[in-house]
N, C-alpha and C positions, 0 to 999 in steps of 0.2 A: 200689493194686489199680486196674482201669480203672473210669472213669466214664463214661458215655454217655448224658446228657440230651441229647434233640434226636436222636438216632442214628437212620439211616435204619430201621432195622428196628424200633427202639422206636415209631417215625412210623406204620410201617405197620399195627403192632399195635394202638396208640391208634385209629388210624383205621378200621380192622376193628371194634374192639369197641364205638366209638362209632355206627357204623352199623347194627351188631345192635341196640344200645338203642333208636335212633331208629325203627327198624322197630319193634321189639318193642312200643315204645309206643303204637304205632298198631294195630297187629293183633291185641295180646294185651289180656286182662283182666287187672288188677292188684289188689291190695290197695290200699285207698284211702291207708293208712300207710305200708306199705314200699311204694310205687310204682316206677314204671320210672326216675323222675326219682331217686328214692332209691337205687335200685340202681346206677346209674350214678355219682352223686356219690359213695355209699359205695366204689366202685371206684376213683374218681380220689383219695380220700384214703388208701386203702389203699395206693395205687401210691406217693404221698408218704412214707408212713410205711415202705415198702419201702425206698426210697431212702435214708432216714433209718438205718434199721436196717443197711443193707448198707455204708454209710459208717463206722457205729459198730463192727460187726464185721469190717470189712476184706475184703467179701465183692464179687463182680462185680454193680455196679448194674444195668447192662443187663439181665441175667437176673433180677434182682428185681423190676425195674420192669415186664417183661414178663409173669411169672409172675402177678404182684399184678395188673395190668391184665387177665388171663384168668382169674383165680381163681375168679370168680363168672359166667362167659359162658354157663354152662347155662341160668341165669335168662331171658335172653333168648332162648332157644328153647323151645317147647313139649316138657315131657318129661311127659306126663301118664302117672298111675299108678307114678309113680318118687318113692321116698321122697326127702323133701329130704335127707337124709343123704348120698343119692347124686350130688348135685349136683356136688361135687368130681371125682368118677370119670367123669361124665357130661361135665363140663366138658373133662375130659383128654382126652377122645375126639375132641371137636370141636376144640380147640386144635391137636393134632396136625399136620393137613394146612396149617393157617394158618401155624404156625411155620416147617414145613418151606418154603411158598411164601414166606415172609418172608426166607428166607435162613440159618435156622438148621441146623445140623449135625444128623446123626442123635443124636448122643451129647449134644448140648445140649437137643435137643427132648426127650428122652427124661427128661433132668435136670429140665426146666421142667414138663412133664406129670407126673412124678413129684409135686414140690410142689402143683401144681393137685389132683392126686387126692386125697392125704391130709390138705387142709388142714381137712376136717370133720371126721372121725372116725379119723384116721391108719393108713386102711386102703386101700393103694393097689389099682388094677386088674389090674396085672401087677408080678411081683417086681422091686425096684430096692434097691439099698442106701440106706440113710436119709442124708440129706443135709443141710447147714446151710440151705441156699436151702429147704427143707420147712419148717424151723422158722423162718425168716423170714417166709414167706407166711403162715404160721398166726398167728405172732405179730403181723403188721401189721393182718390182718384182725380180730384179737379187741382190739388197740387202739383201733381205729376202733368196735369195738360196745360201747365203754365210753366212748366219748366225750360232749363237752357236748351235741352234738347229739341223742343218742340220750337223754340226760337228758328233752329237749323231747319224744322221741317216747313214752316212757315213759308220760309224763303224759298225753299228749294220747289215749292209749287209753280214760282213764276221765275225759275233760274236762268231764263233765256231771253227775258225781258227785265232790264234793270229799271225802268221807269214804271213798265207795270208793277213791279214787285213794289216800290215805293210808294205806289198810289193806293195799291192794296194795303200797305203797311199805316198808311195815314188814318184808314176807316179802324183798323187795329189799335192803334195809340189811342184814339178816341174812347173805343171800348174799355180800353187798360186804365185810363184814368178815370172812368166813373166806377170799376172796380176798385182802383185806390183809394177813392172817396167813400165807398161804401162795400165794406167788405163782405162777400156774400156767405162765407163757411161760417161753419156752426160751431165748432170746439175752439177756444180761446189758443191751443197749440196748432190746429189747422189756420187760425186766421193769422197766425205770427208766420208761419211757413208759406203760405199763401201772399202776405204782403212782402215778403222777401222775393219770391219769382215774379210777382207783377212789376215791382221796382226794376227787376234785373231786364225783364222783356221791354219795359219803357225805355230803358237808357241804351240797349242795344238797338231797337227798333227806330228810335228818335236819331239814332246815329246813321244809320243807313238813309234815312230820309235826306237828312244832311249832307251825305256824300250823293245823293241823287241829285240834290239842288245844286251842287258844285259842278257836275257832269253836264257842262255847256260851254260854248264858246262865245257866247255874248256876254258883253260886260267884262272882258277881258282888258 
């Protein structure tokens, strides 16, 4: 299957997304943890995972990279009073003229926009046959959401209260065990990557909880 790292169309899309990130970082208010920098860095990692999954599943890597680069584009625009679950569908609307301008055909654009639209909750803005590209984008997004870096972000939300952090992580551990037993991803390559990330988070979070349980004077 074709590969296209550094293709002109990929470069144009990457430049566009980076420009929107930089503009939004200055113009918009962001969460201190999930900042504009985080969203851009997440986008870059998702694109890398998209390339890996495309190669593993023998899918078009250009379409994979571009769809992943654009999957969270809505976050760099103001979408006030819109539920976060709609950011995929909003992003597809934003992406469509950008893709056409970059030289993608109507058919290619429709497939990529569908993958962007459904990556959150599986619901498209307009009817379209389901695609392996859509599975790839969703899987790439979820692999990064369970990454080592997200371990740090989980802990950061309760960094000033170790016992509160441990209690929060106990709940996270139970959720991770469910994911370990029932891998929710769609592609074989995505499932393998996701299983590795879940195991990493389980190991780390269980160690943090064990440390918290040792942090006491009683029973010395």
